[in-house]
N, C-alpha and C positions, 0 to 999 in steps of 0.2 A: 383644132389640129392638135395643139399641146396637150389637151386632156387624153389623147390616145396614145401618148408616148410615155413608157415607163422610165422615170428619171433613175439614175445611176446612185449608188450609195454615196455617201460623203466621208471624207477623212479630214484629219488635221494635218495641215501642211507644215510639219516640224513642230517642236516643242513651243507652245504658246503662238503658233502660228495661225492662219485664217482657216476656216473650215471650207473645203472645196470639193467638188466631184472627185471621185477616185480616179478618172481619167480626165485629163485636160485637152486643149485645142493648140496645136502649133499652127500659128496663123501666117507664118512666113509665105507658104504656098498659095495662100489666098489671094494675092495680088503680085507676087514676085517670085522669081527664079525658076518656075517651071513652064514658061512659055505665056502665050496669051490668055487671058483672063475673061469669062463672061462675067461682068459685074452683076447682073440680075441673079444668075445661079449662086454666086459667091455670097452675096448678102443673103440670099435664102439659107444657105448653109450656116452662115453666122446665126441666124434666129434659131436654127436646129440645135444649136449647142445649148441654148438656154432651156430649150424645151425638153432636152434629153437630161439636163442636169450636169452638163460639162461646163463647169464654171470658171475654171482656171484658163484664162486665154493669154496666150504668150507670143510676144512680138519682140522687136528690137529696132534700135534707131537705124542701124544700116541694112535693114531689109527693104530693097526697093531704094536704098539712099534716102530715107526717111518717108518714102510713100506709102509703106505699110501701115504705120502709125497713123497716117493722115486717112487712109482707106478706112481703118477701124474706128475713127471718131464718132461717126454718127452712130455705129452701133452701140459703142461705150456709152454715148450721152442717152440713148434709149434704155439702156440696162444697167446702169452704174450701180445700182444697188443690189444687183443679181450676180454680178461676176467679180472674179478676183483678176485684176489687171497686172500683168507681168511684162516688163520691158528691160532692155539691157544697154548698156554703153561700153565702150573700149575699142571699137573698131572705127577708126576715124575714116570718114569719106568727104568727098567733095563733088556736088553735084555737076561743077563745071568741069570735072576731070574724073569721070566714071572710073577709070583705071586705078586711080590712087587709093591706096590703104596703108594705114599706119595702126599700131597698138598703142593706145593711151591709157594709161592709169593714174596719171598725175591728178592731185586734187583740184587744180583749175579747171583741167578739162572736165572732170566729173561734174564739177558744179554747172559747167557750160552745158554739157549733154543732158543733164537731168531737166534744165530749164527748157532746152529745145524740145525734149520729149512731152514735157507737161504742156508745152503750146501746141504740139502737132496733135497729141492725143485729146487736147482740149480737157484736161482734168486739172483739179487742184492738187491731187496727189496720187503717186503711184504705189499700188499696194504690194508690189514685189519688184525690187530693182537689183539685177543682176551686172556683175562684172563679167562682160562677155568673153573675154580671153585676158590671160594674165600676161603682164610685162615684168619679167624678173628683175629688171633693172629698177624698178619703183619698189621700194620696201611695202609690204602688204599693210603694215601698221599705218602708213600714209593713206593708202588707197582706201582701206576698210574704215579709217579715221574719218576721211572725207565723205564716205557714204553713210556713217553713222551720223555726221552732223547733218544731213540732209532728212534723217529720221527725226533728229531733235528740232529742225525747223518746221516739221509737219508736211514736207514734200514727199516723202516715202514712208511707207508703214513697215515694211520687212526688207531684209538683205539677202540676196542671194549670190552665188559665185558659179561660174561655168568653167568646164574644163580645168579644174584644180586637182592637184595630187592631195592624198590623204594629210600629208604634212602640211601642205598649203592651206587646206581647210581647218586643220586644227589651230594653225598659227592665226588665221582671220578669226576664227570663233572665239579666240581669247581677247580680240579687241572689241568685238561686238557680236550678239547672237546672231548666227546665220539660220534663217529659216529653211532654205533648200539650196541643193547643189543640182546643176543641170550639166550633163553630159550624155553623148552618145551611148546607148545602152539597148541591145536587142539580142536576138538569136544569133545575129551576124558579128556582133560588136560586144565583146565582155571584157576588155582591158581595164574596165573601171573597177573590176573585182579584185584587182591587185591590192589596192589599199583604201580608195577614197570610199567605197561602199561600206567596208568596215567601220572607217573613222565616222562616216556619217551615222552608222547605226549607234555607235557609242556615244556620240554627242547629241543624239536627238534631233539630227537634221534630216529633213525629208530629201527624197532622191527624185528628180524629175527627168527622165529619160527622154531626151530628143531624138528623133528619127528612129523610133521604136519599131518601125516596119522597114528598116534598112532603106530609107528614102523610096520606100515604094517596092523595092525588090523583093519583101517577103509577102507581097500581095500575090506574087506568081505571075506579074503581068509582064516581065521583062526576060529577055534572053541575050540581047545585044543593043547597045546603045546607039549603035549606027543606024539600026533599023525601027527600033522601038521608042526612041525619044524625038521630039519635035525640035525645030530650031529655037535657040534662045534657052533651052534648058540646061541648067548648069551640070547635071549629072552625067553629060557627055564627056566631061573632063575628068569622072571620077573612076578609079581603077576597076572598082568592082562590076562597072556597067559596061564594060568594053571587051570585045574580042573574046579570047578564049577564056578569061577571066568570067565573063558574064554567063558564058555556056556552062562553065564548071559550077558556077554558084547556082544557076537555074537548077541544076541536076540535084543539089542539095535540098531543094524543096520538097522531095518526093515524100517524106514522111509527114510533112504539113498537109500535102494535098490528100494523102491517105486519111489522117487524123479528121481533116476538115469533111472529106466525104462520109465517113462513119458517124460523124456527129451531126451533119447537116448545118455545118459552120463554114465559114470562109478561112482561107489560109491566112489571112490578116489577123482573124479573130483567134485563131489559134496561137499565133506569134505573141499577140497582146496578152492573152491569157497567160502564157508562160512567164511574160515579163511582171504581171500582176503578182504572181505567185512567189517571185523573187522576194516580195516583201516577208513572207513567212521564213523563207530559207535565210534571209539575211538578218531579219529584225529590224525592220525600218519602214517607214511609209514610202510607197512607190507610187508616184502619179504620172504615168506617161502621157506625151502629148503628141498624139499622131495628128497629121493635118491632111485635108483634103478640101475640094472645092465642090463636092457633090453631097447634097443632103442625105441621100440614101448610104453612101458610104459612111458619113458621120454616124448614123444611127446604128449601122452594122458594127462599127468599130466600138461604139458605146455597149454593145451587147456582148463584147469580150468580157466585161466586167461580171458577168454572170456565168461564165464558163469556168469550171475547175477541172484542170487535167489530173489524170491519175499518176500513180508513182510511175507505173509502167510507160505510160506516155512522156512523163518528164524524162525518163531514162533513155528513151529513143531520140529525144531531142537535145540531150545533153552534149555530144560531140560535134555538134554542127559547126559552132563558132570556130572550132579549131581547124576545119578543112576550109574556111571561106579563102578564095583566091583574091589577093589584091588588098591594099590598105584602104581605109575609109576616107582619106584624103589622099590626093596625089602629093601634096606637101604636108606633113604630119607635125611640122616644127611647132605650130601654136597650139597642138593637143597636150592634154595632161600626160598622156602615154610617153611623149617624148621627154618628160621631165622625171618620169619615175625612175628609181635607182634599181 
């Protein structure tokens, strides 16, 4: 089967970073957050990532309260030399109290979290280790210094940051080179263009957009969370997916539907192609990490790397983000946007 699938192109993930497929895979939803999982289909989808050249596999210790890393471990073992494995720390959780959450950036916790992720993933080294969220009470020099120590110990290869401002990225990069910064970025969410995208470009840091399909909204599959989402799906609490907001946002997809129909593509492919072309607009490597539980969708998404939108099409899509109803989270306090001046 793998011989019939065209592999996507590769790019360098930041200056001196690993060579990865130009599109990665966000693994959170493969076993967590979006309701019940069909394990057989999910594992088949994981196999399709390697077949398509989608080699950056992204997880975090808090997805499924550690269960996502455990779910990925057999796949990682089977393909260790073919993939670049990314995981994250900073959102402390407790399996005996699923409602508990705390942000931890202190060095002792970073060491503890890394050891736990190594154990759950059953690996000796993490290829790319992100700080998932920033605790402004802990100096970045301390946090990044502790992450750098993991590199010196051979437990981590490259460092990343998630949901940081341009100033925070610059400060961290001065302590130890940062390979990638990960924050939400899509046709629906462009607040990162205020400062961090430009800073990343200046420093040679790659950008890894999470939720590049607006958590599925840009696929055109949703109009109202109350009727379109199953129980246990965390998007039911997100402002953009509910009520009048959802209906207004669904109407914004009309240009994507038109472009997709004209090109014989999907709306998701149009949205991802737009994001890939941000690389040229802003002068940095951009590796989106859409997630899915379906092999067919994985292969469709990978096809976006081979679509090039015209200037006229890009102009039509340009105003969409400014018209989106609702914030990307109900509580934006932990996002980089909340700390931008």
